[in-house]
BAZAKOL-654616 format. One line per field, with one value per residue: x, y, z of N, C-alpha, C, O in turn; residue in three letters. Coordinates in pm, whole numbers. Layout:
N
n.px: c(X_...);
n.py: c(Y_...);
n.pz: c(Z_...);
ca.px: c(X_...);
ca.py: c(Y_...);
ca.pz: c(Z_...);
c.px: c(X_...);
c.py: c(Y_...);
c.pz: c(Z_...);
o.px: c(X_...);
o.py: c(Y_...);
o.pz: c(Z_...);
r: c(Ala_...);
***
This chain:
160
n.px: c(-5481_-5370_-5599_-5721_-5538_-5564_-5830_-5819_-5643_-5801_-6012_-5872_-5792_-6042_-6127_-5926_-5978_-6234_-6173_-6021_-6220_-6376_-6188_-6160_-6415_-6416_-6198_-6298_-6517_-6393_-6225_-6412_-6549_-6356_-6342_-6596_-6846_-7038_-7316_-7322_-7101_-7251_-7483_-7404_-7290_-7454_-7451_-7220_-7223_-7372_-7212_-6992_-7108_-7181_-6930_-6787_-6948_-6946_-6670_-6618_-6797_-6702_-6470_-6236_-6116_-6018_-5755_-5430_-5208_-5173_-5264_-5285_-5177_-5339_-5581_-5661_-5688_-5900_-6107_-6132_-6204_-6452_-6594_-6595_-6740_-6992_-7056_-7081_-7304_-7499_-7501_-7576_-7828_-7951_-7947_-8119_-8360_-8418_-8440_-8249_-8140_-7960_-7700_-7375_-7261_-6997_-6872_-6948_-6818_-6552_-6527_-6561_-6354_-6121_-6144_-6120_-5861_-5696_-5751_-5660_-5384_-5320_-5370_-5195_-4948_-4958_-4958_-4703_-4547_-4604_-4497_-4228_-4177_-4217_-4011_-3791_-3816_-3967_-4230_-4313_-4418_-4304_-4284_-4297_-4218_-4280_-4144_-4021_-4076_-4226_-4467_-4417_-4224_-4380_-4566_-4393_-4315_-4563_-4618_-4408);
n.py: c(-9461_-9708_-9854_-9869_-10028_-10263_-10325_-10376_-10593_-10775_-10816_-10937_-11173_-11293_-11330_-11509_-11729_-11801_-11871_-12097_-12264_-12294_-12422_-12656_-12759_-12833_-13012_-13207_-13294_-13402_-13596_-13766_-13838_-13987_-14212_-14329_-14314_-14016_-13784_-13532_-13242_-13014_-13065_-13031_-12781_-12571_-12580_-12460_-12166_-12166_-12310_-12136_-11911_-12016_-12095_-11849_-11683_-11819_-11830_-11557_-11479_-11627_-11500_-11516_-11324_-11120_-10927_-11055_-11019_-11093_-11347_-11694_-12021_-12233_-12106_-12038_-12295_-12388_-12215_-12284_-12551_-12525_-12383_-12573_-12787_-12665_-12567_-12802_-12915_-12718_-12719_-12985_-12979_-12794_-12941_-13146_-13009_-12896_-13121_-13252_-13527_-13650_-13593_-13677_-13824_-13875_-13688_-13447_-13479_-13487_-13225_-13059_-13155_-13106_-12827_-12747_-12841_-12706_-12435_-12425_-12478_-12254_-12040_-12108_-12083_-11811_-11705_-11791_-11649_-11382_-11384_-11422_-11185_-10997_-11072_-10999_-10730_-10578_-10505_-10280_-9964_-9632_-9391_-9058_-8904_-8628_-8462_-8472_-8545_-8727_-8818_-8854_-9058_-9256_-9298_-9400_-9640_-9762_-9795_-9964);
n.pz: c(-5626_-5564_-5505_-5754_-5891_-5743_-5801_-6077_-6076_-5932_-6114_-6323_-6196_-6149_-6415_-6503_-6335_-6423_-6684_-6629_-6527_-6756_-6921_-6773_-6805_-7079_-7077_-6902_-7052_-7285_-7174_-7052_-7280_-7411_-7250_-7270_-7520_-7552_-7544_-7803_-7789_-7816_-7675_-7418_-7390_-7314_-7041_-6958_-6915_-6678_-6501_-6496_-6378_-6126_-6015_-6024_-5863_-5615_-5549_-5530_-5326_-5110_-5054_-5208_-5367_-5217_-5061_-5128_-4980_-4709_-4702_-4635_-4748_-4667_-4621_-4879_-4989_-4833_-4912_-5183_-5155_-5020_-5219_-5422_-5307_-5238_-5489_-5639_-5514_-5564_-5846_-5900_-5785_-5953_-6196_-6121_-6070_-6320_-6459_-6623_-6761_-6923_-6867_-6792_-6494_-6433_-6596_-6469_-6223_-6314_-6417_-6189_-6027_-6186_-6206_-5936_-5873_-6063_-6007_-5745_-5785_-5937_-5757_-5548_-5678_-5730_-5470_-5385_-5566_-5489_-5230_-5291_-5430_-5225_-5049_-5195_-5179_-5354_-5347_-5207_-5083_-5072_-4809_-4714_-4422_-4235_-3972_-3633_-3379_-3100_-3200_-3472_-3458_-3336_-3543_-3740_-3616_-3609_-3883_-3956);
ca.px: c(-5412_-5357_-5730_-5743_-5455_-5626_-5953_-5779_-5589_-5915_-6083_-5787_-5801_-6175_-6124_-5842_-6050_-6343_-6108_-5985_-6343_-6412_-6093_-6196_-6537_-6378_-6115_-6389_-6596_-6312_-6180_-6527_-6579_-6255_-6374_-6716_-6914_-7139_-7388_-7229_-7067_-7360_-7582_-7349_-7235_-7546_-7420_-7099_-7251_-7421_-7094_-6913_-7179_-7172_-6793_-6752_-7024_-6900_-6534_-6626_-6866_-6620_-6356_-6114_-6057_-5968_-5610_-5344_-5089_-5158_-5337_-5208_-5214_-5450_-5704_-5698_-5736_-6031_-6203_-6154_-6279_-6591_-6656_-6616_-6849_-7119_-7083_-7130_-7440_-7586_-7512_-7656_-7966_-8000_-7974_-8236_-8479_-8443_-8461_-8154_-8101_-7860_-7570_-7293_-7213_-6850_-6837_-6963_-6709_-6428_-6526_-6538_-6220_-6021_-6155_-6064_-5716_-5630_-5762_-5570_-5247_-5304_-5363_-5072_-4839_-4970_-4911_-4557_-4491_-4612_-4399_-4096_-4167_-4200_-3878_-3696_-3838_-4021_-4372_-4326_-4440_-4225_-4362_-4219_-4274_-4225_-4157_-3913_-4121_-4274_-4577_-4355_-4164_-4491_-4619_-4293_-4330_-4691_-4604_-4320);
ca.py: c(-9535_-9847_-9919_-9898_-10144_-10379_-10358_-10437_-10724_-10860_-10854_-11032_-11301_-11350_-11376_-11629_-11840_-11844_-11942_-12230_-12343_-12328_-12524_-12780_-12808_-12903_-13127_-13308_-13352_-13486_-13714_-13857_-13887_-14091_-14332_-14387_-14214_-13934_-13697_-13433_-13127_-12915_-13096_-12994_-12645_-12482_-12584_-12382_-12040_-12193_-12344_-12014_-11828_-12079_-12085_-11709_-11633_-11880_-11784_-11418_-11466_-11687_-11413_-11551_-11211_-11018_-10906_-11171_-10980_-11166_-11473_-11817_-12122_-12313_-12029_-12053_-12432_-12399_-12145_-12366_-12670_-12485_-12350_-12699_-12862_-12595_-12560_-12933_-12931_-12626_-12765_-13107_-12937_-12733_-13049_-13219_-12925_-12880_-13258_-13290_-13662_-13703_-13541_-13781_-13793_-13872_-13558_-13345_-13500_-13443_-13078_-12999_-13194_-13029_-12687_-12729_-12860_-12601_-12308_-12437_-12460_-12114_-11954_-12139_-12021_-11667_-11675_-11806_-11537_-11262_-11395_-11399_-11041_-10925_-11100_-10919_-10590_-10511_-10476_-10183_-9825_-9542_-9288_-8948_-8859_-8498_-8442_-8534_-8569_-8859_-8860_-8905_-9187_-9349_-9332_-9488_-9770_-9818_-9837_-10082);
ca.pz: c(-5729_-5521_-5516_-5896_-5924_-5680_-5875_-6204_-6043_-5895_-6238_-6395_-6126_-6176_-6553_-6509_-6272_-6513_-6796_-6578_-6520_-6895_-6964_-6703_-6870_-7202_-7040_-6848_-7160_-7374_-7100_-7039_-7414_-7442_-7174_-7330_-7602_-7485_-7635_-7860_-7706_-7824_-7572_-7288_-7390_-7244_-6897_-6929_-6845_-6543_-6423_-6477_-6280_-5994_-5966_-6001_-5748_-5491_-5516_-5488_-5197_-5005_-5025_-5281_-5438_-5125_-5069_-5115_-4906_-4583_-4716_-4620_-4846_-4615_-4641_-5020_-5006_-4770_-4997_-5304_-5113_-4996_-5347_-5494_-5243_-5256_-5633_-5681_-5463_-5639_-5984_-5899_-5759_-6078_-6291_-6075_-6087_-6463_-6507_-6728_-6725_-7015_-6826_-6730_-6359_-6439_-6655_-6364_-6128_-6380_-6428_-6058_-5982_-6261_-6168_-5802_-5877_-6139_-5933_-5631_-5834_-5978_-5638_-5476_-5753_-5710_-5335_-5383_-5642_-5406_-5122_-5351_-5460_-5098_-4996_-5274_-5148_-5472_-5331_-5100_-5118_-4989_-4743_-4660_-4296_-4197_-3828_-3556_-3243_-3059_-3291_-3595_-3425_-3316_-3674_-3804_-3553_-3653_-4024_-3959);
c.px: c(-5397_-5488_-5761_-5662_-5515_-5752_-5920_-5726_-5700_-5990_-6003_-5793_-5935_-6179_-6042_-5912_-6164_-6287_-6067_-6108_-6386_-6318_-6125_-6321_-6500_-6288_-6202_-6471_-6512_-6256_-6294_-6565_-6480_-6287_-6493_-6786_-7024_-7219_-7289_-7209_-7178_-7469_-7536_-7312_-7325_-7522_-7301_-7129_-7300_-7305_-7008_-6977_-7165_-7032_-6756_-6821_-6972_-6760_-6536_-6688_-6786_-6491_-6228_-6043_-6024_-5816_-5532_-5221_-5067_-5227_-5241_-5261_-5333_-5584_-5754_-5752_-5876_-6139_-6234_-6234_-6426_-6662_-6685_-6735_-6984_-7155_-7138_-7274_-7538_-7608_-7597_-7803_-8029_-8035_-8099_-8364_-8517_-8470_-8376_-8096_-7993_-7720_-7496_-7245_-7061_-6802_-6843_-6849_-6577_-6419_-6494_-6400_-6113_-6025_-6089_-5912_-5645_-5638_-5670_-5425_-5222_-5286_-5236_-4951_-4840_-4921_-4759_-4488_-4492_-4514_-4258_-4075_-4145_-4062_-3770_-3712_-3898_-4166_-4396_-4349_-4361_-4315_-4264_-4290_-4203_-4251_-4045_-3956_-4164_-4385_-4521_-4292_-4271_-4551_-4523_-4304_-4458_-4683_-4517_-4394);
c.py: c(-9683_-9922_-9954_-10019_-10272_-10422_-10425_-10578_-10823_-10907_-10955_-11169_-11369_-11407_-11504_-11750_-11891_-11914_-12084_-12318_-12385_-12435_-12658_-12842_-12889_-13024_-13241_-13374_-13447_-13608_-13814_-13917_-13996_-14221_-14404_-14277_-14145_-13862_-13595_-13314_-13022_-12941_-13049_-12846_-12544_-12480_-12497_-12247_-12059_-12228_-12220_-11924_-11885_-12062_-11940_-11654_-11689_-11834_-11640_-11406_-11528_-11609_-11446_-11428_-11094_-11016_-11035_-11141_-11064_-11302_-11592_-11922_-12205_-12240_-12044_-12193_-12449_-12330_-12227_-12491_-12637_-12455_-12476_-12775_-12795_-12585_-12691_-12953_-12842_-12674_-12891_-13075_-12876_-12843_-13128_-13139_-12913_-13015_-13291_-13426_-13719_-13653_-13650_-13737_-13787_-13740_-13448_-13356_-13455_-13291_-13015_-13035_-13114_-12882_-12662_-12741_-12746_-12465_-12311_-12415_-12315_-12024_-11982_-12076_-11870_-11627_-11686_-11692_-11409_-11267_-11369_-11250_-10961_-10948_-11020_-10769_-10511_-10468_-10380_-10045_-9739_-9431_-9182_-8897_-8730_-8478_-8513_-8574_-8711_-8909_-8917_-9042_-9293_-9393_-9425_-9629_-9840_-9870_-9961_-10204);
c.pz: c(-5693_-5533_-5661_-5939_-5866_-5755_-6008_-6179_-6007_-6020_-6319_-6329_-6151_-6318_-6566_-6448_-6360_-6637_-6753_-6570_-6660_-6949_-6900_-6762_-6994_-7174_-6987_-6956_-7245_-7302_-7085_-7173_-7457_-7371_-7238_-7408_-7523_-7592_-7692_-7766_-7706_-7721_-7435_-7279_-7319_-7093_-6860_-6864_-6702_-6451_-6395_-6372_-6140_-5936_-5934_-5879_-5617_-5453_-5467_-5348_-5082_-4980_-5098_-5337_-5345_-5133_-5046_-5030_-4781_-4587_-4704_-4717_-4796_-4628_-4784_-5045_-4948_-4855_-5121_-5268_-5088_-5128_-5427_-5437_-5267_-5404_-5686_-5636_-5540_-5781_-5993_-5873_-5883_-6179_-6251_-6099_-6233_-6531_-6630_-6691_-6816_-6984_-6749_-6592_-6356_-6498_-6549_-6263_-6187_-6382_-6293_-6003_-6053_-6223_-6032_-5804_-5948_-6068_-5812_-5674_-5874_-5857_-5557_-5546_-5734_-5571_-5325_-5457_-5557_-5290_-5173_-5377_-5331_-5037_-5069_-5249_-5263_-5456_-5215_-5158_-5021_-4933_-4692_-4535_-4257_-4049_-3756_-3416_-3217_-3151_-3420_-3570_-3402_-3451_-3750_-3748_-3598_-3797_-4034_-3910);
o.px: c(-5409_-5490_-5822_-5711_-5517_-5777_-5986_-5760_-5695_-6028_-6060_-5798_-5939_-6228_-6084_-5905_-6187_-6350_-6077_-6101_-6429_-6362_-6118_-6333_-6549_-6301_-6183_-6491_-6553_-6242_-6274_-6608_-6516_-6263_-6489_-6785_-7092_-7195_-7183_-7289_-7197_-7541_-7618_-7303_-7277_-7568_-7284_-7065_-7272_-7298_-6958_-6908_-7139_-7016_-6700_-6758_-6957_-6735_-6464_-6639_-6802_-6411_-6120_-5921_-6003_-5757_-5564_-5137_-4954_-5246_-5129_-5375_-5419_-5688_-5874_-5853_-5960_-6250_-6350_-6322_-6514_-6777_-6789_-6821_-7080_-7273_-7231_-7357_-7646_-7720_-7680_-7892_-8144_-8141_-8175_-8465_-8635_-8515_-8425_-8014_-7940_-7629_-7548_-7195_-7002_-6701_-6752_-6791_-6497_-6313_-6409_-6336_-6023_-5920_-6012_-5842_-5545_-5541_-5607_-5350_-5115_-5195_-5176_-4862_-4735_-4851_-4695_-4383_-4393_-4455_-4178_-3968_-4063_-4003_-3671_-3629_-3881_-4220_-4488_-4305_-4351_-4408_-4160_-4405_-4081_-4366_-3981_-3876_-4144_-4395_-4572_-4306_-4255_-4582_-4568_-4301_-4461_-4736_-4547_-4337);
o.py: c(-9771_-10040_-10058_-10103_-10376_-10541_-10522_-10671_-10939_-11024_-11047_-11271_-11490_-11517_-11597_-11861_-12012_-12007_-12178_-12437_-12499_-12529_-12762_-12965_-13001_-13126_-13357_-13496_-13560_-13714_-13934_-14032_-14086_-14329_-14525_-14160_-14205_-13875_-13575_-13290_-12951_-12848_-13030_-12792_-12442_-12388_-12464_-12215_-11977_-12181_-12203_-11867_-11811_-12018_-11912_-11585_-11617_-11803_-11604_-11331_-11485_-11647_-11406_-11429_-10982_-11096_-11113_-11229_-11103_-11365_-11588_-11914_-12244_-12303_-12059_-12209_-12516_-12382_-12239_-12532_-12712_-12496_-12486_-12821_-12859_-12595_-12692_-13003_-12887_-12671_-12905_-13137_-12902_-12838_-13171_-13194_-12920_-13021_-13349_-13437_-13826_-13669_-13706_-13625_-13705_-13685_-13365_-13256_-13391_-13235_-12927_-12952_-13060_-12819_-12568_-12660_-12694_-12388_-12210_-12343_-12260_-11941_-11889_-12022_-11807_-11526_-11602_-11645_-11336_-11165_-11304_-11196_-10869_-10857_-10978_-10690_-10389_-10400_-10397_-10014_-9770_-9384_-9214_-8853_-8725_-8477_-8603_-8633_-8802_-9029_-9017_-9132_-9408_-9511_-9518_-9726_-9961_-9977_-10053_-10313);
o.pz: c(-5778_-5568_-5687_-6015_-5932_-5770_-6047_-6251_-6046_-6030_-6377_-6398_-6173_-6340_-6634_-6502_-6368_-6688_-6831_-6603_-6681_-7016_-6966_-6769_-7012_-7241_-7024_-6954_-7274_-7364_-7104_-7181_-7531_-7425_-7258_-7368_-7440_-7711_-7634_-7676_-7607_-7683_-7345_-7169_-7270_-7025_-6743_-6763_-6614_-6337_-6284_-6287_-6045_-5822_-5827_-5798_-5519_-5336_-5374_-5264_-4968_-4894_-5052_-5353_-5391_-5205_-4957_-5009_-4751_-4483_-4756_-4762_-4875_-4644_-4808_-5114_-5006_-4868_-5160_-5344_-5130_-5148_-5492_-5512_-5310_-5440_-5767_-5712_-5578_-5832_-6083_-5932_-5916_-6241_-6338_-6144_-6268_-6645_-6727_-6601_-6788_-7065_-6653_-6576_-6286_-6453_-6541_-6222_-6118_-6353_-6285_-5938_-5989_-6209_-6016_-5743_-5898_-6070_-5779_-5608_-5847_-5855_-5503_-5480_-5722_-5556_-5263_-5414_-5554_-5255_-5107_-5350_-5329_-4980_-5009_-5293_-5269_-5544_-5136_-5268_-4902_-4999_-4634_-4539_-4248_-4006_-3810_-3343_-3297_-3177_-3471_-3652_-3444_-3470_-3817_-3822_-3621_-3827_-4110_-3905);
r: c(Met_Leu_Lys_Glu_His_Ala_Ala_Val_Phe_Arg_Arg_Val_Met_Ile_Phe_Cys_Asp_Leu_Cys_Ile_Val_Ala_Leu_Ser_Phe_Phe_Leu_Gly_Tyr_Phe_Leu_Arg_His_Lys_Ile_Gln_Asp_Met_Tyr_Pro_Leu_Ser_Ala_Tyr_Ile_Gly_Leu_Leu_Pro_Ile_Leu_Leu_Phe_Ile_Trp_Gly_Ser_Leu_Leu_Tyr_Ser_Phe_Gly_Met_Tyr_Arg_Ser_Phe_Arg_Ile_Arg_Gln_Ile_Tyr_Glu_Val_Leu_Phe_Ile_Val_Leu_Lys_Ala_Thr_Leu_Phe_Gly_Phe_Ile_Ile_Phe_Ala_Thr_Tyr_Leu_Tyr_Ile_Val_Lys_Leu_Gln_Asn_Ile_Ser_Arg_Ala_Phe_Ile_Ile_Phe_Val_Phe_Thr_Phe_Ser_Ala_Leu_Leu_Ile_Thr_Phe_Glu_Lys_Ala_Ala_Leu_Leu_Leu_Phe_Phe_Arg_Tyr_Ile_Arg_Lys_Lys_Gly_Leu_Asn_Tyr_Lys_Arg_Ile_Leu_Ile_Ile_Gly_Thr_Gly_Lys_Arg_Ala_Gln_His_Phe_Ile_Asp_Leu_Val_Asn);
***
């Protein structure tokens, strides 16, 4: 049952992160469009699935969706920083190979910056929430141990 809950929670986190990347895509486009006119959104929208794939793959492969029980904030920041750096390099390489020259560099920088910041804030808030829940004693499972000998006491010590 715990594994099913963890799997559902992992899928929800992946979905939320991809929504943040999509939101960052549109924020980056509209911010860049306010600074200077750009091509219409229809010229850029084809890049969104590629960005979602890159971000999702990198965050997953760098271990972002493993257990948050013992994760520290600096680990999350390092994962987001690695995903941002490698994602930027992969995306820039893709644009170079496909020879898409009408894509604004400022737009790409805005998208990756907003994505990194928003994902970092989301994960930091999640970590703080989990710590608060654990301090309140709400994230514990009860175990019934049957026995009175040294083995039972050793198991209790091990669980504690």
